[in-house]
VOGU-3710 file (C-alpha; in Angstrom, 3 decimals, decimal comma):
1> eapqgqeivm> 79,508/63,758/113,097  77,916/66,851/113,978  78,602/68,751/117,310  76,643/68,057/120,283  73,181/69,988/120,079  73,509/70,442/116,213  72,423/68,690/113,125  73,628/68,335/109,749  71,402/68,654/106,757  72,306/67,148/103,338
11> lsddvltsvp> 70,605/69,132/100,502  70,218/66,888/97,049  71,665/68,294/94,252  68,185/68,629/92,657  67,657/71,201/95,530  70,834/73,212/95,391  70,715/73,337/91,473  67,080/74,479/91,262  65,542/77,702/92,209  62,022/76,151/92,023
21> natqvlvdgp> 62,966/72,996/94,024  64,405/75,077/96,859  61,397/77,433/96,767  59,100/74,178/97,315  61,298/73,057/100,146  60,493/76,496/101,778  56,843/75,793/101,310  56,523/72,312/102,482  59,817/70,877/103,632  61,127/69,750/106,962
31> alhriavlyq> 62,171/72,710/109,414  65,727/72,115/109,095  65,795/71,920/105,413  64,261/75,037/105,346  66,491/76,749/107,358  69,389/75,221/104,929  67,828/76,652/101,927  67,673/79,895/103,580  71,397/79,844/104,303  71,934/79,038/100,721
41> fpqflehcpg> 69,909/82,052/99,327  73,085/84,038/98,814  74,281/81,341/96,556  71,210/81,332/94,564  70,897/85,007/94,066  74,512/85,293/93,040  73,972/82,540/90,328  70,127/83,289/89,316  69,337/86,409/90,590  66,372/87,261/88,274
51> etvstmvptl> 64,602/83,706/89,352  65,734/84,129/93,023  63,706/87,427/92,943  60,895/86,659/91,316  60,096/83,012/92,520  61,882/82,624/95,801  61,254/85,960/97,584  57,644/86,280/96,901  57,401/82,763/98,437  59,421/83,531/101,341
61> cahveqwped> 57,009/86,723/102,324  54,026/85,139/101,944  54,932/82,017/104,206  57,407/83,460/106,802  54,658/84,217/109,353  54,132/80,775/109,893  57,491/79,388/110,412  59,186/79,057/113,904  61,416/81,557/115,062  64,767/80,407/113,950
71> aqyaaaeslf> 63,600/80,413/110,207  62,031/83,703/110,908  65,535/85,229/111,719  67,323/83,223/108,931  64,703/84,460/106,255  65,514/87,962/107,508  69,344/87,434/107,171  68,634/85,998/103,708  66,839/89,006/102,666  69,448/91,659/103,922
81> tlsdialsga> 71,675/90,339/100,636  69,503/91,930/98,295  70,815/95,415/99,423  73,328/94,988/96,849  70,768/94,578/93,923  68,325/97,055/92,654  64,775/95,858/93,717  61,711/96,857/91,846  58,788/98,675/93,580  56,431/95,152/93,674
91> takciceaal> 59,163/93,225/95,311  59,946/96,124/97,742  56,101/96,368/98,799  55,939/92,566/99,258  58,804/92,530/101,641  57,581/95,543/103,612  53,993/93,990/103,719  55,662/90,789/105,123  57,457/92,897/107,568  54,578/94,631/108,609
101> klleacsgrv> 52,941/91,679/109,424  55,137/89,773/111,086  56,282/92,927/113,521  52,768/92,686/114,837  53,249/89,307/116,350  57,038/88,886/117,072  59,418/90,426/119,719  63,124/90,136/120,937  65,644/89,591/118,442  63,231/88,540/115,224
111> feiwgellcm> 61,698/92,215/115,956  64,770/93,763/115,609  66,071/92,348/112,693  62,987/92,904/110,760  62,505/96,104/111,687  66,089/96,815/110,339  65,121/95,049/107,173  62,252/97,015/106,824  63,940/100,702/107,379  66,673/98,914/104,386
121> vlptlekadv> 63,772/98,318/101,992  61,770/102,012/102,454  63,926/103,755/100,162  63,012/101,313/97,015  59,430/101,837/97,848  57,198/103,804/95,662  55,725/107,035/97,538  52,495/106,054/97,450  52,840/102,826/98,907  55,211/104,758/101,735
131> laligpacke> 52,229/106,732/102,556  50,061/104,120/102,397  51,875/101,211/104,312  54,418/103,121/106,301  52,554/106,372/107,457  50,058/104,631/109,158  52,383/101,773/110,845  54,754/104,755/112,153  52,271/106,726/113,720  50,477/103,407/115,281
141> ravspqeesr> 53,959/102,585/116,939  54,621/105,647/117,984  52,136/105,580/120,514  52,721/101,901/121,443  53,313/101,348/125,219  56,279/98,600/124,067  59,704/100,497/124,028  60,854/98,626/121,091  57,601/99,740/118,780  58,320/103,336/119,459
151> rlaariigsl> 62,026/102,978/118,705  61,079/101,434/115,486  59,150/104,450/114,655  61,984/106,761/115,465  63,802/104,674/113,141  61,353/104,627/110,625  61,122/108,604/110,720  64,974/108,928/109,995  64,230/106,777/106,798  61,297/108,662/105,728
161> aellsdeelq> 63,205/111,909/105,606  65,038/110,553/102,528  61,610/109,587/100,537  59,259/112,413/101,241  59,417/116,193/100,706  59,238/118,810/103,613  55,610/119,565/102,888  54,983/115,980/103,128  56,644/115,190/106,319  54,808/118,438/107,716
171> qhqfvsiavk> 51,321/117,341/106,279  51,482/113,792/107,576  52,748/114,902/110,992  56,103/113,030/110,901  57,811/116,271/112,449  55,257/116,152/114,998  55,888/112,982/115,947  59,740/113,191/116,364  59,136/116,091/118,645  57,038/113,793/120,820
181> lcddpessvr> 59,289/110,916/120,760  62,132/113,327/121,998  60,385/113,536/125,509  60,087/109,615/125,528  60,990/107,974/129,068  63,156/105,414/127,505  66,695/106,460/126,262  67,098/103,961/123,881  63,914/105,573/122,226  65,738/109,021/122,296
191> tmialslgsl> 68,943/108,049/121,318  67,178/106,622/118,178  65,373/109,728/117,546  68,301/111,840/117,991  69,969/110,075/115,257  66,732/110,182/112,900  66,784/114,009/113,615  70,028/114,416/111,906  68,283/113,224/108,638  65,008/114,868/109,248
201> gskvsiatve> 66,485/118,172/109,832  68,561/117,834/106,616  65,456/117,735/104,589  62,878/119,953/106,275  63,083/123,986/105,834  65,230/126,269/107,910  62,108/127,481/109,344  61,137/124,424/110,905  64,710/123,156/111,810  65,124/126,643/113,730
211> kklwpqlhkl> 61,920/126,370/115,462  61,411/122,743/116,165  64,329/120,451/115,950  67,415/122,125/116,887  66,167/123,194/120,203  65,066/119,437/120,771  68,681/118,602/119,800  70,049/121,248/122,177  68,270/119,514/125,101  69,196/116,046/124,195
221> mrdqsdvrir> 72,868/117,076/124,042  72,679/117,886/127,583  70,973/114,551/128,779  73,121/113,126/131,079  71,258/109,557/131,606  73,199/108,281/128,662  76,189/109,139/126,568  74,789/107,824/123,481  72,122/110,284/123,588  74,396/112,905/123,801
231> aqavrglars> 76,765/111,760/121,112  73,694/111,016/118,502  72,705/114,757/119,226  75,673/116,173/118,464  75,756/114,289/115,091  72,585/115,295/114,374  73,131/118,998/115,301  76,207/118,835/113,028  74,930/117,523/109,796  71,443/119,051/110,032
241> aeahkdaadt> 73,533/122,521/110,246  75,894/121,650/107,255  72,716/120,906/105,272  71,404/124,429/106,031  74,949/126,170/105,692  73,812/128,686/102,861  71,050/130,463/105,676  74,199/130,536/107,976  74,515/134,431/107,112  70,992/134,975/107,763
251> sdafktlivp> 69,921/132,487/110,117  70,170/134,078/113,967  69,938/130,181/115,167  73,321/129,988/113,643  74,813/132,635/115,762  73,133/131,913/118,961  72,846/128,207/118,780  74,894/126,406/116,342  78,417/128,565/116,797  78,308/128,514/120,684
261> eflseaersa> 77,421/124,929/121,051  80,570/124,062/118,341  82,798/126,251/120,536  81,846/124,486/123,469  82,380/120,998/122,276  85,715/122,372/120,631  86,845/123,840/123,826  85,991/120,433/125,782  87,285/118,472/123,154  90,980/120,096/123,145
271> gvaskdlrtv> 91,137/119,506/126,974  90,558/115,820/126,472  92,549/115,300/123,578  95,813/116,606/125,599  95,891/114,342/128,327  96,768/110,833/128,002  93,415/109,241/126,426  94,085/105,575/128,293  93,395/107,625/131,390  89,935/109,182/130,756
281> dndtyamlet> 86,704/107,184/131,100  84,552/105,804/128,645  82,201/108,163/128,009  84,617/111,173/127,776  86,463/109,113/125,181  83,052/108,471/123,175  82,535/111,927/123,197  85,745/112,970/121,669  85,681/110,280/118,957  82,152/111,862/118,474
291> faevyayfvv> 83,347/115,767/117,912  86,243/114,538/115,727  83,531/112,579/113,458  81,289/115,866/113,049  84,252/118,438/113,245  84,508/118,775/109,847  80,535/119,449/109,320  80,616/122,227/112,029  83,501/124,312/110,231  81,596/123,778/106,969
301> aasaqlasss> 78,525/125,237/108,138  80,227/127,798/109,919  83,406/128,528/108,755  82,474/132,327/107,859  81,077/133,349/111,471  83,972/131,271/113,171  86,513/133,083/110,890  85,302/136,552/111,769  86,348/136,250/115,450  89,781/135,615/116,458
311> aawstttial> 89,136/133,911/119,429  86,671/131,754/117,966  88,863/130,967/114,861  91,560/129,954/117,646  89,480/127,960/119,490  88,599/126,087/116,314  92,159/125,384/115,281  93,424/124,588/118,588  90,936/121,681/118,762  91,863/120,039/115,223
321> rrmvtcngpt> 95,617/120,407/116,116  95,054/118,752/119,652  93,294/116,016/117,972  95,568/115,420/115,322  98,256/115,137/117,786  96,579/112,921/120,247  97,147/109,486/121,122  93,510/108,195/120,225  93,713/106,099/116,778  90,278/106,560/116,069
331> vrhwcafslp> 90,447/110,300/116,466  93,125/111,007/114,035  91,356/108,705/111,657  88,490/110,992/111,466  90,546/113,855/111,372  92,389/112,322/108,216  88,981/111,513/106,985  87,676/115,049/107,236  90,622/116,803/106,332  89,824/117,282/102,346
341> aialsfmavg> 86,457/119,600/103,472  88,506/121,258/106,302  91,198/122,462/104,059  88,198/123,654/101,601  86,819/125,552/104,202  89,816/127,056/105,581  90,863/128,153/102,057  87,283/129,530/101,694  87,910/132,001/104,446  91,637/132,761/103,726
351> kperlkgvvl> 93,347/131,234/106,592  94,810/127,879/105,605  98,276/128,739/107,420  96,612/127,232/110,359  96,798/123,832/108,955  100,722/124,050/108,768  102,020/120,549/110,284  98,696/119,319/110,372  98,666/117,167/106,899  102,100/116,175/107,412
361> alatdvdvet> 101,389/114,883/110,832  98,684/112,604/109,694  100,476/111,247/106,679  103,111/110,146/108,730  100,947/108,798/111,543  101,673/105,857/113,436  98,432/103,811/112,650  97,851/102,546/108,979  94,343/102,982/108,912  94,852/106,978/109,356
371> ratlaagihe> 97,440/106,950/106,382  95,369/104,617/104,366  92,277/107,046/105,108  94,251/110,319/104,043  95,654/108,682/101,134  92,493/108,293/99,613  91,581/111,986/99,778  95,002/113,468/99,802  94,311/114,584/95,852  91,742/116,701/97,395
381> vlrslrsval> 93,504/118,084/100,422  96,119/119,019/97,320  93,713/120,715/95,383  92,675/123,194/98,453  96,436/123,933/99,486  98,076/123,738/95,922  98,183/127,644/95,398  99,147/128,649/98,962  102,458/128,387/101,326  101,366/124,951/102,112
391> rdeavkavca> 101,660/123,219/98,832  105,169/122,021/99,852  104,033/120,327/102,693  101,091/118,871/100,893  103,576/117,651/98,356  105,508/116,063/100,519  102,553/114,671/102,164  101,838/112,794/99,032  105,480/111,578/98,543  105,364/110,016/101,746
401> lmtdqnnqvr> 102,184/108,389/101,252  103,084/107,117/97,887  106,380/105,691/99,273  105,085/104,554/102,524  105,624/101,110/103,821  102,173/99,240/103,633  100,826/98,282/100,514  97,477/99,629/101,202  98,568/103,305/101,573  100,396/103,217/98,520
411> qnaltnfsei> 97,617/102,159/96,580  95,052/104,364/97,666  97,344/107,217/96,922  98,247/105,536/93,774  94,559/105,386/92,759  94,395/109,247/91,955  98,192/109,754/90,749  97,450/110,999/87,468  94,995/113,521/88,820  97,697/114,749/91,078
421> lyllvneekg> 100,092/115,347/88,333  97,410/117,371/86,657  96,863/119,284/90,083  100,676/120,248/90,224  100,755/121,990/87,050  97,114/124,115/87,634  95,646/121,931/84,965  92,311/119,864/84,814  92,654/116,243/83,926  90,701/115,548/80,371
431> atfqapkaaq> 88,405/112,628/79,673  90,914/111,749/76,632  94,573/111,304/76,402  96,087/115,097/74,632  99,126/114,351/72,694  102,052/117,255/73,699  101,676/119,705/70,814  104,962/121,280/71,353  108,449/120,227/72,430  109,981/121,516/75,777
441> sgaddaaaes> 112,988/123,969/75,372  116,142/123,695/77,592  114,732/126,468/80,090  111,320/124,646/80,393  112,937/121,401/80,990  115,539/123,253/83,695  112,154/125,058/85,102  110,448/121,547/85,369  113,322/120,281/87,731  112,120/122,623/90,287
451> tgvmefapvf> 108,286/123,047/89,990  105,170/121,046/89,179  105,840/117,210/88,512  109,284/117,131/89,427  108,375/117,805/92,833  107,371/114,161/92,562  110,925/113,013/92,165  111,257/110,985/95,096  107,847/109,383/93,716  109,672/108,551/90,325
461> rqlnllsqes> 112,676/107,419/91,888  110,957/104,704/93,663  108,475/103,700/90,796  110,387/100,412/90,848  108,842/99,474/94,616  105,274/100,036/93,376  105,820/98,024/90,375  106,937/94,976/92,736  103,259/94,810/94,499  100,271/92,924/93,382
471> wrtqqlladq> 98,658/92,727/89,966  96,321/94,801/90,566  98,463/97,700/92,175  100,648/97,121/88,969  97,953/97,517/86,766  96,569/100,894/88,717  100,055/101,795/88,364  100,448/101,414/84,822  96,943/103,077/83,959  98,077/105,828/86,292
481> ladgmvlipq> 101,177/106,404/84,377  99,210/106,141/81,111  96,649/109,083/82,095  99,537/111,577/83,365  101,948/110,555/80,827  101,886/113,743/78,826  103,034/115,761/82,094  106,268/113,722/83,016  109,331/115,298/81,589  111,222/113,319/79,205
491> dvlcdnvapv> 113,886/112,577/81,179  111,979/110,696/83,747  110,399/108,721/81,111  113,477/107,562/79,915  115,235/107,128/83,165  112,336/105,805/85,329  109,075/105,282/83,494  109,656/102,876/80,567  111,894/100,833/82,318  109,175/100,134/84,832
501> lfqmaresty> 106,533/99,731/82,364  108,908/96,921/80,537  109,752/95,042/83,865  105,817/94,667/84,461  104,992/94,017/81,240  107,685/91,088/81,726  107,324/89,796/85,019  103,469/89,966/85,173  99,942/89,081/84,158  98,165/89,521/80,979
511> lvrkssmkal> 96,198/92,241/82,213  99,410/94,035/83,984  101,213/93,586/80,174  98,096/95,030/78,414  97,911/98,158/80,715  101,982/98,518/80,507  102,284/98,518/76,627  99,057/101,164/76,809  101,229/103,346/78,482  104,280/102,584/76,830
521> arclrcisdv> 102,741/103,486/73,770  102,051/106,883/75,384  105,278/107,447/76,627  106,900/107,003/73,554  104,888/109,596/72,152  105,533/111,886/74,709  109,412/111,718/74,122  110,232/114,545/71,762  113,797/113,358/71,397  113,956/111,390/68,129
531> rrrdhivrhf> 116,997/109,757/68,889  115,851/108,528/72,447  112,626/107,662/71,208  113,604/105,458/68,268  116,105/103,860/70,278  113,677/102,485/72,783  111,041/101,854/69,647  114,046/99,529/68,396  114,447/97,689/71,486  110,376/97,210/71,624
541> rtewargkvy> 110,697/95,597/68,353  113,650/93,248/68,791  112,997/91,987/72,400  109,294/92,005/71,990  107,950/91,653/68,415  110,798/88,925/68,173  110,971/87,489/71,334  111,293/83,914/72,173  108,048/83,374/73,962  104,532/83,790/72,305
551> wtrlafidgc> 103,055/86,463/75,021  106,022/88,790/74,254  104,600/88,969/70,834  101,159/89,344/71,702  102,259/92,238/74,174  104,099/93,670/71,090  100,542/93,529/69,060  98,820/95,287/72,397  101,585/97,891/72,473  101,317/98,633/68,576
561> agayevfshe> 97,335/98,789/69,118  97,813/101,245/71,901  100,613/103,459/69,580  97,697/103,701/66,994  95,596/105,547/68,899  98,202/108,183/69,669  100,542/108,204/66,686  99,560/109,721/63,310  99,490/106,999/60,461  102,304/108,025/58,954
571> lfeqlfaael> 104,751/107,763/61,926  102,817/104,674/63,219  103,865/102,794/59,737  107,228/104,121/60,011  107,876/102,928/63,433  105,651/99,758/63,852  104,341/98,494/60,455  107,207/96,406/59,371  107,684/94,243/62,349  103,696/94,335/62,896
581> lglasdpvan> 103,213/92,438/59,832  106,153/90,111/60,032  104,417/88,658/63,047  101,958/86,998/60,119  104,498/84,048/59,878  104,554/83,681/63,658  104,542/80,012/64,309  101,800/80,355/67,219  98,013/80,427/65,921  97,104/82,793/69,037
591> vklrlssalc> 99,508/85,593/67,778  98,177/85,564/64,139  94,535/85,531/65,928  95,562/88,642/67,833  97,356/90,179/64,926  94,277/89,665/62,670  91,900/91,276/65,122  94,406/94,088/65,638  95,013/94,905/61,932  91,049/95,199/61,504
601> amvpalykle> 91,449/98,299/63,413  94,413/99,556/61,790  93,289/99,448/58,013  93,333/103,422/57,513  96,797/103,833/58,554  98,111/100,868/56,484  95,767/100,364/53,581  97,993/101,872/51,319  100,804/99,257/51,679  101,383/96,392/49,416
611> sftstanqlc> 102,716/94,176/52,205  99,525/95,058/54,406  97,544/93,217/51,452  99,768/90,372/51,184  99,618/89,883/54,828  96,014/89,677/54,962  96,113/87,107/52,333  98,884/85,016/53,977  96,544/84,728/56,927  93,763/83,957/54,631
621> ndkdpqvame> 95,539/80,988/53,636  96,736/79,923/57,350  96,188/76,348/58,149  94,712/77,229/61,185  90,739/77,667/60,581  90,097/80,523/63,000  93,126/82,254/61,648  91,923/81,701/58,067  88,376/83,083/59,352  90,197/86,225/60,763
631> grrllqairs> 92,391/86,943/57,651  89,099/86,812/55,315  87,442/89,258/57,740  90,608/91,556/57,563  91,081/91,256/53,800  86,983/92,193/53,155  87,881/95,120/55,593  90,787/96,425/53,252  88,535/96,044/50,164  85,788/97,626/51,547
641> fselseeeak> 87,841/100,605/52,848  87,829/103,797/50,583  89,348/106,843/52,212  89,320/108,341/55,362  86,341/110,324/56,523  86,249/114,195/56,449  86,273/113,995/60,771  89,138/111,144/60,438  91,135/113,141/57,990  90,802/116,184/60,408
651> ieaqrlaeee> 91,903/114,341/63,085  95,294/112,898/61,312  96,070/116,238/59,912  95,976/117,622/63,623  98,440/114,612/64,713  100,800/115,296/61,515  100,889/119,009/62,735  101,488/117,938/66,406  104,214/115,830/65,616  106,051/117,913/63,467
661> affvvkkkkk> 106,053/120,557/66,077  107,089/118,121/69,023  109,664/115,955/67,930  112,876/117,312/67,273  116,634/115,294/66,141  118,903/116,723/68,993  122,603/116,448/68,331  124,615/114,107/70,254  126,166/115,900/73,057  130,341/116,067/72,340
671> kpsasaddss> 132,512/113,646/74,098  134,369/115,548/77,028  137,786/115,837/76,647  139,939/112,972/78,303  141,955/113,982/81,532  145,645/114,025/81,438  146,394/111,727/84,028  143,930/108,954/82,534  145,268/105,749/81,821  143,425/104,672/78,932
681> sasvkqssgf> 143,412/107,354/75,769  139,717/106,210/75,363  136,901/109,078/75,967  134,221/108,598/78,057  130,785/108,157/76,449  127,429/109,708/77,832  124,410/107,840/78,485  121,274/108,917/76,468  119,291/108,886/79,694  117,405/105,810/79,463
691> sspanahaap> 118,528/102,964/81,866  116,544/99,853/82,264  116,268/98,059/85,377  118,095/94,942/84,038  121,208/97,009/83,567  120,833/98,834/87,019  124,368/97,337/87,996  125,994/97,969/84,759  128,821/100,538/84,307  127,377/104,043/85,606
701> avppadaasg> 126,979/106,692/83,131  129,542/108,786/84,955  132,886/106,997/85,470  134,125/107,457/89,256  137,174/109,612/89,963  140,619/108,104/91,031  140,932/108,593/94,966  144,761/109,554/94,612  144,607/111,680/91,460  141,253/113,137/90,736
711> aikavptirp> 141,669/111,926/87,491  138,450/110,057/85,957  139,162/106,169/85,391  138,035/104,700/82,154  135,410/102,078/82,736  133,887/99,526/80,849  130,783/100,849/79,054  128,087/100,103/76,109  127,995/102,995/73,807  124,519/103,584/72,397
721> pkvqpkplse> 124,216/103,157/68,798  124,060/106,298/66,571  120,634/107,054/65,447  120,281/108,368/61,966  117,285/111,343/61,540  115,010/108,678/59,705  113,110/106,652/62,736  113,809/103,102/60,966  117,610/103,285/59,706  119,883/101,409/61,217
731> paptkakakp> 123,285/103,297/62,250  126,262/101,951/60,597  128,939/100,433/62,559  131,546/102,486/64,196  134,284/100,159/65,979  132,918/96,586/66,650  129,752/94,638/65,165  127,507/92,985/67,849  127,415/89,515/66,882  123,688/88,621/66,387
741> sndgtgqsts> 122,463/85,080/68,215  121,716/82,217/66,175  118,679/81,434/67,994  116,169/82,617/65,239  114,562/85,538/67,598  116,614/88,507/66,423  118,204/89,065/69,936  121,790/90,183/69,982  124,305/88,739/72,344  125,285/92,022/73,261
751> glpagataav> 121,796/92,709/74,914  121,666/95,933/72,175  119,010/95,592/69,267  120,058/92,994/66,216  121,998/94,837/63,862  122,954/97,834/66,086  126,653/98,111/66,752  128,221/97,994/70,396  131,615/100,288/70,684  133,492/99,111/73,579
761> ktapqggtep> 135,969/100,974/75,444  139,432/99,413/76,903  139,007/98,390/79,937  141,613/99,067/82,507  144,185/96,075/83,294  141,912/93,496/85,077  138,871/94,834/84,096  136,051/92,728/82,372  133,383/94,235/79,808  129,660/94,639/81,866
771> kpdkkrgmcc> 127,721/91,805/80,267  123,857/92,888/79,871  121,121/90,966/81,797  120,086/88,197/79,044  117,573/87,032/81,489  115,243/89,690/81,270  116,074/90,488/77,606  116,629/94,585/78,600  119,465/96,978/77,651  120,554/100,071/78,771
781> fg> 118,984/102,406/75,914  120,671/105,290/74,556
//
């Protein structure tokens, strides 16, 4: 039952599912049915955009003039949804013609909404149509006795500034019309023209601005009849000044008008911001908010003139610091939004030190929107401040934002995480992944602990926090880590990055798994220690290629596809080929389909292997018809491949040379001597530095000391397997073999890769051997 005063309209399926039928309702349907169709316009546009624009829009424009007021208003609301698509010149002209006709006969809310629709469509009009249709209408309405018509003319002039050149604006007298409207008796018209003068002043020449527009804005800034006039005049002056900043050194108006007006507003705003803003009147607070919004425009436009005077620069910086620390959240929000431009301008004049405390204050602001806004642009702030004394403060601000309690703040900061990593090492981010070409020495590793990306140590230690967000944040984290992987030190890759990637891949959605596998492949390429790299690879093969559930095996294929893009063919074959080709016997058809598709791209790396051809033949004979079809496609790709092209051979040779220079086989560290007071004679084994999330509660890498004697206690640990120089060789058993499980997955009951050995120390009396987390299927990598 409909509420009192309302009616329910039931449209038939024939109307709701057909643009032509719905269009016919607009022509001859009942009034309520017509409005119901107009309310469904966004759905028609979403599902049938082409037919809706070509059929329904012209019909609507042709008949809207005869409709009642409610239908006219609903028609304008529906057409506003066209702002999301690119309109053709003909469609834009059709809407403009309908709007101009309707504006001649309507008033009130219909006039306002169709006038706004007209200004929205203007930028898509052809220039000839603008001059033929809009120009005469604007001139006519500028002298209309109706206030709303003159206000519309003022609004149109601002839109025309984006379409016409300086000469055209002058030739067709739009500048003169704007100047006359500045003296309009109605405050609403003066408010609108003050807003349009900002756009107009940004387009015309500096001579025209100095002579005609800035004096009018200066006069409107002192209009006491309405605070909105003063606010729009300040915006117009700031934006037009920023557009002509290149003329700041030669223009007398900058010295006599722009700089004095800015300093006057800065001094007034600093005084207001130092007060309790809950006690100031609405007009005063509105002007403070407006100045916070345009502060950066003035600073960018006249930074050189302001910095040349110590008094002027002091006024400039005091106003900023007062606004940053005031109790008006909107004011602080505008400061955070403008900070990248402010930092760039302060650096340009060589005075960034006055920003001390500002960045960190905004990064730890109590207002979530302020922090989220700063997080979206913090990488640009760091770009400006990375080479000066404020680098440490900027880095602390980034770390604070990336570990913020609010999810949106963390996500905004994470969006540019890889670019921030490159900024910390003073490099520019490339368009593609560039593999490391040489391994770091011990001295380089030590230096990286205090400079570069290791300044982000708090962030790396809390990657697990970021990995527990929504799947979109997890995917973003994986992508950003993949892009900046080459800069992250080896210890961080093993201790923090790889475990998080494994965790997200196991616990999240398909898209997150795909991105995590791509990032993991790059992570393996960036670990120079062969022993540590191969240990992670063995876990990857054991827990994922032989996983109990099919999606782990799909993820392994995705990981191999990512590895193929960054490893040489020779090393890819050594590390992944055997396990990858073994998936041709997988019981799940989807796994074999994904395998066939991936192998087609890997033919240049594997075509020499006899097992590769036999795998293709096996897939061809599969009982699943789709798998067999993909297998035949793979076999055809193998037969048609002859040799690497010159470019491919060059890339392969480059990768081989880079890998030879980068990967090293480091000797395992010697065991530390046991203490004489130690109750156990067994020595403590050191971890190789890769700890997965699943083993977070296992025995620590460094055993605790006895509180009484100070001697190191013997605690139960799992020793990482010994790794020979060859990546695929399995180490020989040393003390006790780990018994493999009988479930056919190849997953060992000890939590280590199948076939590896686990040396277990003798536990103290009453102690128990730690058990790996079999639910997650991860182990402590050595």
